[in-house]
N, C-alpha and C positions, 0 to 999 in steps of 0.2 A: 393333127392326130396320127399316130403311126399305126403300124399293124396291129399292135396289141389293144388297142381302143382306150389306152391311157394319154391324157393330153399332158405332155412333159414340159412343155414351156408355160410360164404363168400366164394366166389370162389377165384382163384388165383389171379385175377386182382384187386379184392376188398383188398385182403390181401397186394398186392404190393402197391396200392394206399394209404393204411393206413400207411404202413411203409415209403412210400414217403412223406406223411404229417407229420409224426413224425420226420423224418429226416430234412424235411423242417423247422418245428418249431424248432428244434434242432439247425440248421445252423442259422435261424433267431435269435435265442437266444444268439448265439456266437457272431454273428455280433453285436447285440444290447450291449453285454458284452464288446466287444472290443471298440465299439464307446463309451460306458460310461466310460472305462478306459482311452481312449485319452481324452475325455472331462475331466476327473478327472484331469490328468497331466496337461493339458492346463489350468485348472482353478487354480491348484496349483501354476504353473510358473507365470500366470497373478497375482495371489494374492501376490506372492513374488515381482513381478515387482511394483505393487501397493504399497506394504509397504515399499520397498526402495524409491520409490517416495515420499510417504507421510512422510518418515523419512527426506529426503532432504528437503521438505516443511517446515517440522517442524523445522529442524535446520536452514534453511534460515530465517524463522520467528523470531525463537530465536536470530540469530545474529542481525537481523534488529532491534528487541526490545533491545538487549544489546548496539547496536550502539546508539539508541536513548537515552537510560538510560545514556550512556557515555557522550553524547553531553548535556543532561540536568545537569548532574552534574558539567561539565566543565563551563557551563554557570552559575551556582549557584556559583562555587568557584570564577569565575572572578568577578561576583558581590559582593560577600562577601569580596573578596580583595580590591575592589574598595571603599566599605563602610569602611572598617577598616584600609585604608592605613595611615590616619592622626594618628589614635590611635598607629598603629605599629611604625610609625616614633617616636612618643612622647616616647613610650617604649624602643625603640632602643636607643634614646638619652640619656633617663634617664639611661639605662643600661651602655652606653658609658661613662657617666659622672661619675658613680659608679667606672667602671674600671679605668678612667684616673684620679680619684680623688687625688691619692697619687702623680702622676707625677704632675699633675696641682699644688697641694700645694707645692710641692718642687720647681717648676719652679717660682711660686709666692714668695717664701721665698727668693730664688736666687736673684730674681728682686728686692725685697725690700732691701736686703743687698747691692747689687749694687747701689741702689738709695741712701741708707743712706752713702756709701763710697763716692759718687759723691757729696752729699750735705756737707760732712765733708770736702772735698777737696776744694771745693768752698768757703766754710766759711774761711778756713784757708788762701786761697789766697787772698780773699778779706781783710781779716785781715793784712796780709802782705803788701798788696797794701796801705791800710789805714794808716798803720805804717810808711811805707816809706813817704808818704805825709805829715806826722806829724800830722794827724787829730786825730789819735786814740792813747790814752795813756793807756797803760794797766798795770794791776798790776801784770801780771805774767811775768815771765822772758822769754825773746827772745832768744833761744839759737844761732840762725845764724840770726841776725837782717836783714831781707831783702832776705836771701838766704834759700832756701829749699833744704835739703839734701835728695833726694829720693833714 
């Protein structure tokens, strides 16, 4: 104590109080740091969960958009096929005719030869029948008058 009766230096209780306040502030800071670290960990986990949910939503929307695009493409193809069905049939028929042309020509030639053979046989039989009845007098020789040797 000095001359004025006031103790200017802190006594033991004031020192203990100051230390307790410092310790209290330190512990409060430690608690606040721990709370902030917990919040940081929680926010990081929540951010990861939100990112995963957002990714799933984006994938779902992408799949939905893709399905819609596929449906539109299938509808367009169906409409296009319906529009071009007659043209496609005509083209296929043309191609088939080109492919079958040789075979068709051969079949026509064979049928024409068979027709010519039948007409020749009919003419010969008719001529023989007329010769037998005496209606026809020919200038050609008849080898087997009335008889065909096949």
